[in-house]
C-alpha positions in Angstrom: -5.3 193.8 3.1 -2.9 192.0 0.7 -1.1 192.9 -2.5 -0.3 190.5 -4.8 3.4 190.8 -6.2 2.9 190.6 -10.2 6.0 191.7 -12.3 6.9 195.2 -12.0 9.4 194.8 -15.3 8.2 192.3 -17.6 10.1 192.1 -20.9 10.2 189.1 -23.7 13.3 189.5 -25.4 13.2 187.2 -28.6 15.5 184.0 -28.0 15.6 185.1 -24.4 14.5 184.0 -21.2 11.7 186.1 -19.5 13.5 189.0 -17.4 11.4 189.6 -14.2 12.4 192.1 -12.0 10.4 191.9 -8.8 12.3 192.1 -5.4 15.7 192.8 -5.6 17.0 190.3 -2.6 21.0 190.6 -1.8 20.2 187.8 1.3 21.8 184.4 1.3 20.3 182.8 3.7 16.5 181.7 3.8 14.2 180.4 6.3 11.1 179.0 5.2 8.4 176.7 5.6 7.3 174.2 2.2 4.0 172.8 1.8 4.1 169.8 -0.7 0.8 167.7 -1.3 1.1 164.9 -3.9 -1.0 163.0 -6.3 -0.6 159.8 -4.4 -2.9 161.4 -1.2 -0.3 160.1 1.2 -0.4 163.2 3.3 0.5 167.1 3.3 4.5 167.7 3.7 5.6 170.2 5.4 9.1 171.5 6.1 10.7 174.0 8.1 13.7 174.9 6.2 17.4 177.0 6.4 18.7 177.3 2.7 22.3 179.4 2.2 24.2 180.6 -1.1 27.6 181.1 -0.4 28.3 180.9 -3.5 26.4 177.3 -4.0 22.9 176.4 -2.6 23.3 174.4 1.0 20.3 173.3 3.0 19.4 172.1 6.1 16.3 170.5 7.8 15.1 172.1 10.9 11.5 170.5 11.5 9.7 168.3 9.3 6.1 166.2 9.4 3.7 164.7 7.3 0.0 165.0 7.9 -2.0 162.2 7.0 -4.9 162.9 5.2 -8.8 162.0 6.7 -10.7 159.8 4.7 -13.2 163.4 4.1 -10.1 164.7 2.4 -8.8 161.8 0.8 -12.6 161.7 -0.8 -12.5 165.6 -1.4 -8.9 165.3 -2.9 -9.5 162.3 -5.3 -9.2 162.6 -8.9 -12.4 163.5 -10.7 -13.1 163.9 -14.2 -15.2 166.9 -14.0 -16.0 169.1 -11.2 -19.2 172.3 -10.9 -16.8 175.8 -10.9 -18.6 176.8 -8.0 -17.8 174.2 -6.2 -14.1 174.0 -7.1 -13.8 177.6 -5.9 -15.2 176.3 -2.8 -12.9 173.5 -2.3 -10.1 175.9 -3.3 -10.8 178.2 -0.8 -11.4 175.4 2.1 -8.1 173.3 1.0 -6.2 176.8 2.0 -7.9 177.2 5.3 -6.9 173.4 5.7 -3.6 174.3 4.8 -3.5 177.4 7.2 -4.5 175.8 10.1 -2.5 173.0 9.8 0.4 175.1 9.3 -0.3 177.1 12.4 -0.7 173.7 14.6 2.8 172.8 13.0 4.3 175.9 14.5 2.9 175.6 17.8 4.1 171.6 18.0 7.8 173.0 17.1 7.8 176.6 18.7 8.5 178.3 15.6 8.0 182.2 15.5 6.7 183.7 12.5 9.1 186.0 12.8 12.0 183.3 12.1 9.9 182.4 8.3 11.0 185.0 5.7 8.7 182.9 3.1 6.0 180.2 2.9 6.0 178.0 -0.3 3.2 176.1 -0.8 2.6 173.8 -3.8 -0.9 173.1 -3.5 -3.0 169.9 -4.4 -2.8 169.2 -8.1 -6.9 168.3 -8.8 -6.6 169.2 -12.6 -3.3 169.0 -14.9 -4.3 168.8 -18.8 -1.3 170.9 -20.2 -2.2 169.6 -24.0 -5.4 171.9 -23.5 -3.7 174.4 -21.8 -4.8 173.8 -17.7 -3.6 173.2 -14.4 -5.3 173.0 -11.7 -3.5 173.3 -8.4 -6.3 174.3 -5.4 -4.5 175.8 -1.9 -5.8 179.0 -1.7 -2.4 181.7 -1.4 -4.6 184.0 0.5 -6.2 182.0 3.2 -2.5 181.1 4.1 -1.3 185.0 4.1 -4.2 186.3 5.7 -3.5 184.2 8.8 0.2 184.1 8.9 1.4 187.5 7.5 4.3 185.9 6.2 5.1 186.4 2.1 3.1 183.4 0.6 4.4 181.9 -3.0 2.5 179.5 -4.9 0.8 178.7 -8.6 3.8 177.5 -9.4 2.5 175.4 -12.3 -0.2 177.8 -14.3 2.5 180.2 -15.8 4.7 177.2 -17.8 1.1 176.1 -18.9 0.0 179.4 -20.4 4.0 179.3 -21.9 3.1 176.4 -23.9 4.8 174.0 -21.4 3.8 170.8 -19.7 3.4 172.3 -16.2 6.0 170.0 -14.9 8.5 168.7 -13.8 9.6 171.7 -11.9 11.7 169.7 -9.9 14.6 169.8 -11.6 16.1 173.3 -11.6 16.5 172.2 -7.7 18.3 169.1 -8.6 20.5 171.2 -10.7 21.4 173.3 -8.1 21.4 171.2 -5.0 22.4 167.8 -6.1 24.5 168.2 -9.4 27.0 165.3 -8.1 24.4 162.5 -9.2 24.2 161.5 -13.3 20.5 161.7 -12.5 17.6 162.3 -9.7 14.2 160.0 -9.8 11.5 160.5 -7.8 9.1 157.7 -6.5 5.9 159.2 -5.6 2.1 159.2 -7.2 4.7 159.4 -10.6 8.1 158.3 -11.3 10.1 161.6 -12.6 13.7 161.6 -13.6 15.8 164.7 -14.2 19.5 164.8 -15.7 22.5 166.6 -17.4 23.0 166.4 -21.2 25.4 168.5 -22.9 25.0 171.0 -20.6 20.9 170.6 -20.5 18.4 169.7 -17.8 16.3 167.4 -19.5 13.3 165.9 -17.0 10.3 163.7 -17.7 7.5 162.1 -15.8 8.5 158.1 -16.5 5.4 156.4 -15.4 2.9 155.7 -13.1 3.9 154.5 -9.3 1.7 155.1 -5.8 -0.4 156.4 -7.8 -1.9 153.0 -9.3 -0.2 150.6 -6.8 -2.2 152.5 -3.9 -5.6 152.6 -5.5 -5.2 148.6 -5.9 -4.9 147.7 -2.1 -7.6 150.2 -0.8 -10.0 147.4 -1.5 -8.0 145.4 1.1 -8.3 148.2 3.5 -4.6 149.4 3.0 -2.8 152.5 2.4 0.0 151.2 0.8 1.5 147.7 0.0 4.4 147.4 2.7 7.6 147.0 1.3 5.6 145.5 -2.2 5.3 142.5 0.3 2.1 142.1 -1.7 3.4 142.4 -4.8 6.0 139.7 -4.5 3.6 137.0 -3.4 2.0 137.4 -7.0 3.0 136.2 -10.1 3.8 138.4 -13.5 0.6 138.2 -15.9 2.4 138.7 -19.4 -0.4 139.7 -21.6 -1.2 142.7 -19.0 2.5 143.7 -19.0 2.8 143.4 -22.3 -0.2 146.0 -22.7 1.0 148.2 -20.4 4.3 148.2 -21.9 3.0 149.0 -25.3 0.8 152.3 -24.2 1.9 154.9 -26.4 3.3 157.7 -23.7 6.5 155.0 -23.9 7.3 155.6 -27.4 7.8 159.6 -27.0 10.6 161.5 -25.9 10.1 164.2 -23.5 9.0 166.9 -22.2 6.3 164.8 -21.7 4.0 164.5 -18.2 1.7 162.4 -16.6 -1.7 163.2 -14.7 -4.2 161.2 -12.6 -6.5 161.6 -16.1 -3.8 159.8 -17.8 -3.8 157.0 -15.5 -7.8 156.8 -15.7 -7.7 156.6 -19.5 -4.7 154.2 -20.0 -3.8 152.0 -16.8 -7.2 151.6 -15.4 -9.1 150.0 -18.7 -6.3 147.6 -19.1 -6.4 146.6 -15.1 -10.3 146.1 -15.4 -10.3 144.1 -18.9 -7.9 141.6 -17.3 -9.4 142.1 -13.3 -6.7 140.0 -11.8 -6.3 139.4 -7.9 -5.1 141.7 -6.5 -1.0 140.2 -5.5 -1.3 139.4 -9.5 -1.9 142.9 -10.2 0.4 144.4 -8.1 3.0 141.7 -9.1 2.7 143.0 -12.8 2.6 146.6 -12.5 5.6 146.6 -10.6 7.5 144.5 -13.4 6.0 147.3 -15.9 7.7 150.0 -13.4 10.8 148.7 -13.2 11.4 147.9 -16.8 10.2 151.7 -17.6 12.9 153.0 -15.0 15.8 150.8 -15.8 15.2 151.4 -19.5 15.7 155.3 -19.3 18.7 154.5 -16.9 20.3 152.3 -19.0 19.5 154.5 -22.6 21.1 157.5 -20.8 23.9 155.4 -19.5 23.3 156.6 -16.2 26.2 155.7 -13.5 24.4 157.0 -10.5 21.0 158.4 -9.7 19.7 159.8 -6.5 16.3 157.9 -5.8 13.8 159.8 -3.3 10.0 159.9 -2.9 7.9 157.3 -1.0 8.1 154.5 -3.5 12.0 153.9 -2.7 10.7 152.5 0.7 9.2 149.2 -1.4 12.1 147.5 -1.9 10.9 144.8 -4.2 10.2 147.3 -6.5 13.9 148.5 -5.9 15.2 145.4 -6.2 13.6 144.8 -9.3 15.3 148.3 -10.8 18.5 147.2 -9.4 18.4 144.0 -11.1 17.5 145.4 -14.2 19.5 148.7 -14.7 23.0 149.3 -14.9 23.0 151.9 -12.7 24.6 152.9 -8.9 21.1 153.6 -6.8 21.9 155.8 -3.7 19.3 155.8 -1.5 19.4 159.2 1.0 18.5 159.7 4.5 14.6 159.3 5.4 14.1 163.3 5.5 15.5 163.7 2.0 13.4 160.7 0.7 10.4 162.1 1.7 11.1 165.9 1.4 12.7 166.6 -1.0 9.8 167.9 -3.4 9.0 170.1 -0.6 12.9 170.9 -0.5 13.1 171.9 -3.9 9.4 174.0 -3.9 11.0 175.9 -1.1 14.0 176.5 -3.2 11.4 177.5 -6.1 10.0 180.2 -3.4 13.3 182.2 -3.2 14.1 182.1 -6.3 10.8 183.3 -7.7 11.2 186.3 -4.6 14.6 186.9 -5.8 13.3 187.6 -9.1 15.9 184.4 -10.8 14.6 181.8 -13.0 12.9 178.9 -11.3 11.6 177.1 -14.6 13.7 175.2 -17.2 12.0 175.3 -21.0 14.5 172.4 -21.8 12.1 169.9 -19.0 8.7 171.8 -19.7 8.7 172.5 -22.9 7.8 176.4 -22.8 8.6 178.8 -25.1 11.4 180.0 -22.8 13.0 180.1 -19.4 10.8 181.8 -16.6 10.0 183.1 -13.3 7.1 180.8 -11.8 4.6 181.5 -9.4 2.3 184.3 -7.8 3.8 186.2 -4.1 1.0 187.3 -1.7 2.7 189.8 0.3 
């Protein structure tokens, strides 16, 4: 039997952040496992991490692994405009069981004893994200993970923020502030490119543009999962009318907070690709130009001196060269573990902050009515 630990003391003070008191934890060292699945469907990231706070937060990756999705799971997790509620409920539970069994195998392979894990932080997989209508859905049933592993599980990080009028994303910026404050900005190149940075002692963040969610889809008809190092894009030619249409999408004129989802790609990017119907190489080359221009523009606008780049898109050396050529910023690419597991790392930290009853979502980046401590705890 499990109990969902909800707020024991929940107080809203006008003009102040929400005051959450969940569990008063004095410990400063945590061992946890974080589970992260991104919109690009490149796999499930699992990271066993040690966090310490004395007084600043530090981390150490102990074990990491990315589990590639089977064809079956790629199809199940693929974006769709709608789904029957009963089917959604069934998929939520089925994916939760998949996470649970995959985590069990990870623990066995790496000789990790359950007693050496303080908590599990699970992002789940975003199936729908429509904050403009107050809805976001991450599947990956928290109870299913708890029932098998009997370890506290923190999940559903985005829902509360949307209920508070926020975008439900990006949630990573508080981790950027606590772990990577020595960079002027942090950019992740995953399904989407997002950025976070400090301005006047306030953390700001936003999604910049789609990246792998589009590029990976373009190469699928060729039997590829991704464009290795951007080689296909490099061999193509820029189609300037299509590039101009990409760059004049209204989203790019808006200030943050703002976020993107698979629904947005379906509505705005895919129709342009279909309109011009270019060969794969030219489509990739034009889209890479678009991505690099959008990323460089925000770096130059903020006069960013030094930026940390992570996410699978970093391995697209052609795209990175384009960004470097267009920006005036010093670009730092870290060691592979941080490139690949930074988002899992930070959702692990969000789980700790939730357990401790500390703020883990910033209204300055999501647009919510106030800072808050988000997530559901199964314990």
